[in-house]
N, C-alpha and C positions, 0 to 999 in steps of 0.2 A: 504493500500500500504506500509506504514511504517512497519507494522507488518510483511508483506511478506519479505521485505528487511532485517529486523532484523532476521527473521527465517533463511534466506540464509546465513547471516553473521555468525550466531551462528553455523550452520552446518559446514561451512567452517572452523571455529575455532576448532570445535570438530574433524573434519577430520585431520586437521593439527596436533593437539595434539596427535591423535592416531598414525599418521605416525612417529612423534617424539619419541613416546614411543617404537614403533617397532624398529626404528633405534637404540635407546639406548640399547634395548634388544640384537639386533644383535651384536652391538659393544662389549657388555659385554660377550656374548657367544664366540666371536672371541678371546677376551682377555683371557678367561678361557682356550680355546683350545690351545692358544699359550703357556700359562703357563704350561699346562699339557704336551705339546710336549717338551718344554725345560726341564721339570723335567724328562721326560722319556729319553731324550738324555743324560742328566747328569748321570742318573742311568746306562745307557748302557756303557757310557765312564768309569765310576767307576768300573763296572763289568769287562770290558776288561782290565783295568789296574791291577785289582786284579788277573785276570787269567794270565796276562803277568808276574807278579811278582812271582806267584806260579811256572810257567814254568822255570823261571830263577833260582829259588831256587832249583828245581829238577835237572836241568842240571849242574849247578855249584856244587851242592852237590855231584853228581855222579863223576864229574871230580876230585874233591878234594879227595873223598874217594878212587878212583882208583889210583890216584897219591900217596897217602899215603901208599897204598898196593903195590906200585911198579908194577902195571899192565900196560903194554905198549899199552893201547888203550884209547881213549877218546871220549866223546860225542861231536857231532857237537854243537857249542855254540848257534845256532839258533833253530835247529830242535830236538836236542838230539839224533840223529842217531849215533849208534855205529857199526863200521864194524870190523868183525873178519875174517881174511884171512883164506881161506880153508886150506892153508898149515899148519896152527896151529891146525886145527880140524881133517882133513881127509888126507888120502893118495890120490894121483891123481886118479880121476875116481871112487873113492869109496864113499859110504855114511855112512859107519860104523865109529864111532868116534875112533881115535887112542888115545893112552894113554896120549899124551901131550894135546889133546883136552879135554879129561875128566878132567885132572888136571887143565886146564885153567877154565873150567866151574865151577868146585868145588870151585874155588877161586872167580871168577867173579860174579856169580849169587847171592850169599848171600849179597855181597856188593851192587850190582845193586838194588836188591829187597829191601834191608834195607833202602836205600835212598828214593825210591819211596813211600814206605809204612811207613815211619817214623812218619807221621802224617796223620790222616784220611781225614782232610780237604784238605791237599795238594794232597793226593792220588786220590781224587775225580776229580782232574783236568785231570788225565790220564784215558781215556775211554778204550784204547786198548794198549797192548804191542805186537807188531808184530814181530815174529821171521821169517825172510825172507831170503830164499836162492837165490843166484845169481851165474851166470857163465859167462865166457868170450864168445866171438863169436866163438871160436874154436869148431868144432864138429857140429853134427846135432841139429837143433832147438828143435825137440821133445825130443831127448835124454837129452839135457841140461835142458829143462823145467822139465822133470821127475826127473832128478838127483837133481835139486835145491829143489824140493818139498821133496824128500827123505831125503836130508840133513837137511832141516828145521825140519822134523819129528824126525830125529835121535837126534837132539839137544833137542827138546822138550821132547822126551821120556827119555833121560838121566836125564834132570832136574827134571822130574816127579819122578824119583827114588831117588833123593837127599832128604836130610833133612835139611831144613833151615827155619828161622823165616819168617812168612808171606807167606809161600808156598801156602796156600789155596787162599789168596787174589791175589797172583801172577797169578795163573792159571784161576781165574775168568776173567782175562783181556787178556789172551793170545790168539793170533790169528796166525795161520801158513800160510805162503804164499811162493810160488815159482815164481821167475821172470825169471828164465833161463837167456838168453842173451839179454833180452829186454832193459836193461839199460846199456849194455856193450858198449865199444868203438867198432864201427862197421868197423873201418879202420885197427885196429891192435889187436893182441891177448895180453891182459895185465893181468898179474897175479893178479893185484889189483881188477880186475872185478870178480874174483872167491872168493866169500865171503859169510858169513852169517851175516845178520844185525839184530840188535835189534832196533826197531823203536817205537816211541810213536805216538799214535793218541790222540790228546788232545781234551778236551770238546769243542763242537761247531766247530770242525775243521775236514776237510776231509784229509786223507792221500793220496794225489793225486798220481795216477799212480801205486798204490800198490795192488789194489783189482781187479785183472783180473780173469775171470772165468777159464782161461786155467790152472792157477797154484795155486788155492786157496783151502786150507783145513782148516776148522774151527773145533776147539775142541768142 
């Protein structure tokens, strides 16, 4: 009888020890998982901070270079978007560049490209350079959409005929888009809505609202 009781006690002790061991193992695994998760979050945070700093360098560098060259456009401090009014580039209703537009691009593009591609590590932050045509609400929607695409194409075609440093790298990232009057003030006809924009798509980031099938041409 004593032997049987001793046997039960021993089994109970063995079972208790086994459960303690499993509990300790689970705790250890949870701790390892938590440490891995914290490490991954820290790395993501550091990566995002590095990307943010690169974008700031590109945008500030472009604005500084444009200001030094006395070019009267500037990049948005957050997105890097640059708007060039149609009145600078084209005659009303036309898609062929006028002489003032060609002169502007001859000055602007080498500066813009030079800042973006000044360093390969910084340039990797930019996945696309979008040349995007826009129109005001005046006129037919289909006409405005077609005209905005043609104007973006004209700008790209002229740039392709230029000679400037980093030209090959520049065109590896170029995307053409026409937005027509989609982003225009729908209550009034504003000259500021008629423009060609140079926009960045940064690594890991979607350029919202820019890639619509109706007006997209890719090189």
